[in-house]
Steps between C-alpha positions, in 0.01 A plus 500: 500500500775744593689443173185575296435818689861617443486421130175685449622813683820488296313482170269787599805705597674417179203605291467819705870585440462454126265802482639711792767757479747361758878554534750241401681537826455669840698561815448256796569577860506242785404592845299410808260722678496287815750238613214256559350545147791369289627608161310751276545655163403825320562609146539822314541604139693814586664413846272772640149380529487161667212252507507210738447156350174340612443756785829413683446129493788298644692280259721330760519521879770417754504140618735591788363488846218357710141477381311802369617853579845363600592462135625845387681647195716806522681698224441273209770513229438377149789447256490351142748220456658379178261298296197707617470331844385740769642483852330633808673573826349649816584567855334297786508754783718429799682185366853468359345327192329637190255328253575408148287354223479504117228515232486474125191717467444693823202266564634157580765500773745234621499394860696756715842456647642706789884563478673597819733795542738563797254739675181691481701816437671342198156427353394861555812621340447279194149639446603859576745481218246336259249780590750766398595335177162369373210646694290784365211693662167469326133605580251218480134566605612822667767332723869519452694168465858422431581210271685369196387611159537299172378528145281192400268412217142618561385150424673396820272735700195367313603139591540595864167660510333210319637247753366710792168543332477130430588441868230739614245322275605164652476651843151621423399150400663344795314740733162366389289386796210260510335753724448722195315231301159643555595778245756308299250223405175698519400360161495144648243582763201267492665286239608140536837406375565174320840329515573204285801317635681216311767277648741380227590163661664398177792746550634437855807668634723378785527768781653529833329309780642742758324819393377595847717512804562720803761757585580537865686810614546628861309820448189612695611277797444196285748278681552597878155574637346347194557170313784404753312351800723630769292702757784689689610822330872589521563172674874543478525868597665567153265782390740777425479872422681428171183311392365848442157396613215749486411430862637778729589262782680248282811340656640194674221514765217548257180299593648430853383677819573442865203458739532533887682712747875549486573307180703626207598362153838575350662377187841333498728357235785327711520121455183454275354155437642514139703761308205557265277579798697797633250633759292368787289646767577508874229520743598650839254390771499684826169366610338163432200548282686695236452357147618558145215506253478475119192629316558302191396639157203720583418259781525118518207297388446171694239225451348294780622151507796546270856428593787752465869434516688734732884530493752752623870543592580619846813576712509610856737801538455609873300382791377154581354317208134403522240342271345705220117518495368563152131621467279566198262770603221712343446806726474335849388160373763226490439261207809291526815456712806286571810511720851453366802381698731759662769639258872449567798725442523362142260556208249205506188444289183402681188362336137430598162443349206717609137395441278807486183500712299772316498707183693823496529772235761732661700295744855561614776267608643567853832367646511532875811402687417362856807647659670845496818576300591534130404243239608513140230386243527444120319331226166478674257312282134396512388292207173331423515131432209535258694623204448418129571128467597511868857599426730609773607868451227496234251738351160630600251232399210710388717735294692214336157331412395807320818479293445132438159574370664693213652169379831674436738317278813683637607744768742781453684617813636691702448808279487730314688790632556310822732268304750759393455731796547857606863542421773227473501432869125409486504241214315193607759224558322157508762342724395730776149370488562132570614293793390525867273810543725662759793479258325677215575856428199734500520855356296796386352481156443752225138548615637653820430239768676182638497150357600229739566245221303244711322448174825420307601298201443171665143599585437652153599173336299298746198712437540447121483131561192537722324710232608255231684773291846557367747722698624809313759670727621836382856625571647850459704533179801615691346853540261652752165651422503781244273689746725475808529790732872415559781397278639612167477448125151633479433337843545180311841436629690187397678250719869578432647278243767259609484293815170651639318435175660158451366407843161621412487291186606198701213572743247476210660175382483379860122570509441260208726240669314553830169444329587213271824329626566167649562518884753213468736708280395864542560720792202730434267214427603358833376819670172456325478142623591605852205750492275207434476458125742241373341462160581772245251784453534440122563879422449569121486882488703786638444873441799738469418867533184698562388827338860595449627794297696329214816724525859384486541434876199258477573345171847381594394321808172368361654324204779361715242346744297352216806356331616342841158339559455363153856365492458293817128433489399517128159346583393778730273758326640843563249784516660838424348844507395776252495788753224673681257562218337344192662764267783745497876472501554238765224277347661526158846439633384218718349323196805564291712321760255222523512436134880552458583269793210244456360552851236235569235733634459869600285661754268786398311730737213733443239675722260674258147614449204286402495705171852379428392134513198579274710665239803273518344156453751438227793585721664157479358396159802635312773369743775307332425135567861403468621738763499476886185394680315760704417491867254776583625520853315799629176635363172651602233745390507837660237769517500848675493429869666173445207273595410138407160516318310301256647728239858398587411143538329485164799663336729229652258231391510645137881516515520134614303390186775670300769336701355159429482585133875579522578224737763363261719810574363604841594232732397632844320787667437622846295787632666734737511589784362182657423586865438803708434551871227741606658793675845432342423532126773677302367418155158474344329310356606155628349167418407398862457712813503364842518565880586281787162323482346551158583478132364732245548365140433769241305469174835484312567188717181340394596535135847375556352202691258425216787506251737300726244225538442478120847485356593275205790408285343519158340811346207466267470811277175681582320762276224732589244681266308759687179665369182675622178311516426571135827343409677821403868518573615706795772773511863398568463682831233262609666188353834565695307476828444131461767238531491122504739220535477119495757259649504129556675316784657180369535360852128516578348514159297807591454812277445855633349781313558844652286806393563854622219740440602864569178643362197636681273249310452129551603272211307222339763236409443266218710291252633260758416125499538448870397181689209499737744442792682843446527713814546875527655721769435871484625817670299810427390831632524876417839653430527674836419192709780405743334184622390217282542126508491256230203271487547124577524302178155435374364308209493722187141581402464511117194550290537388140871511541493864635589621849549841658780652699449809705632849434830580654590137571775244480388151431672155492321214335628149561409199285 
């Protein structure tokens, strides 16, 4: 669609130029009116009267810095290189780096690189000298700007304007909302639409059987306080100011309070239980009755009759040691208790099982020494025995079941941005997430809170087994997140080449060995066996990189990692990246690398409007079938206000029909983000919201569940002819709001027909020769609805081979 619009605009412009009195060449000036707005151009025939191109539209912005307003461009300098290539350089503010990129046409720009200079002053001096040599002062729209001036063909200006005009037209289409349909489709009012659907079973096509999976990232408190079933918050006193949490009282004692007269809590770091657990709490008791209390994650939920595993490390520092009484209490009501043996002068772990006697929604855990003195405490844990599949150190049963109901074929973890971290020191290292819990290394994450790593790589792989899906771990490509608030090279700093990077490469190789190796011959496989899983996890996929800027720092490390993995483990499918967006310089460079180096699969991300899905149903139709496969790793439909509604759900249902049609090139997809805890949500919309007691699946979840439960491995081409009740063809605008897809599952023999109706009219469906045993599941409502559930599968009711589906509905027919 976008190519057609561009061609049409170019033709109109060409015809216009043939009959217009335009100059052969003009002067061009480059400037930026605001550091956050990016690069702008203006042109003039006489170097006196300047007109901005497309009302000061930005042609390229800074990729350096954290999200949003943190990315700034100062003093852009444009120079023309030999061969006609344009080079852009600009300052980055307070850094001793500057930005550099090139373009053949001032429209398409290469990914940016960020050369270092010896100091910030040296950068300033460099640009001061350029300013004196090349910059001129011009007046654009009544405002003075300084910039470089060049003579260029006027046709270049026309091309730049046409590109921006085409982009504006695409944006207008993408902004279309179902909420405006009452005027857009007023001519359809009181009419019945007829849809003739034909399934071409004689032209089957093999497609991926793993089109729907899940992507877990520790955002919105998805792990600690969420899927991970631990009930004690900050159990190891490792919360740290460097986590940069939003809570004002964040620190080592967060979620802990002292109750009783004369008691105090202090934090110590001498002689910890393990080097990775640097801190612990010391409770000084001057009067018996003092207790140390933990409030959990927004309170602790307990259920009558259920059993909970309690454990803690303790060491008596001063005074006579006495037993430790542990109480579970809601307000003044005790709902469970136990007594642990007296600690010694050495760290010792104590364990007990508490059976709860009454339900509680906001309980706390209280540790009460029975003597005065000072007792050190660390790694205090309260864990329900009733976890998903009853796993020790497992996951919350109800949340995991909601994930299982999606029938995911794979799970990507641990991120996302969490994987490559907020600066080099925050990269997620998988080895720090395995082994005994008190030996794991927790840290702050890029979403500004703490991750304990209790839900670590072993638990992720175990959960994949329990869900019956393939694990897809994602590791950083030797660089940190491009949106880091710390670091260098566009905040996408690279692990230094040499010993440090070589060790990182070995860590990635060790991950595959840990997952798949033989414990008899492999050190890392033996660690897996010691954790309780002697059999290999049978890892088949690994992701390298996530939404990275495809600059020089990234590319060198990325390709080296891929080469190392494929050299040692050629059967592992490597999933690379094409940058943060579905278009632009990083996307183009990411695909160029994928094709040049024959990367197995690449990860695409896009969060776009419902209108985008309507007008880009052919997005994958023209992809090269001989190139890398596609993993659509993060996607969702966004509307103003970022809510999940019938409108967003139907857009996703429509797109899934298009993914199935292109299932020979698109191998996997996963909606993002997956989970969000009420009161701690940093991103909307999410697929599943929850609190400590309840789960709130969205309408987007319902569509994903319907699709997940009706996957197949063979696509049957499906055509639709849409008409009014008098059999007159409808407009293209009406036609494009209907999508259908048919797949067959060779394992079960079942066939699934999906129909997405994004129109305000019901559809009479004909042309299908369906058996009497066909069943239909339907999700429908008005575009603004935020709550809707799919019907239970019911027998499809047909009259003379015709059946009806509702307006604004997504339907799955099984036969």
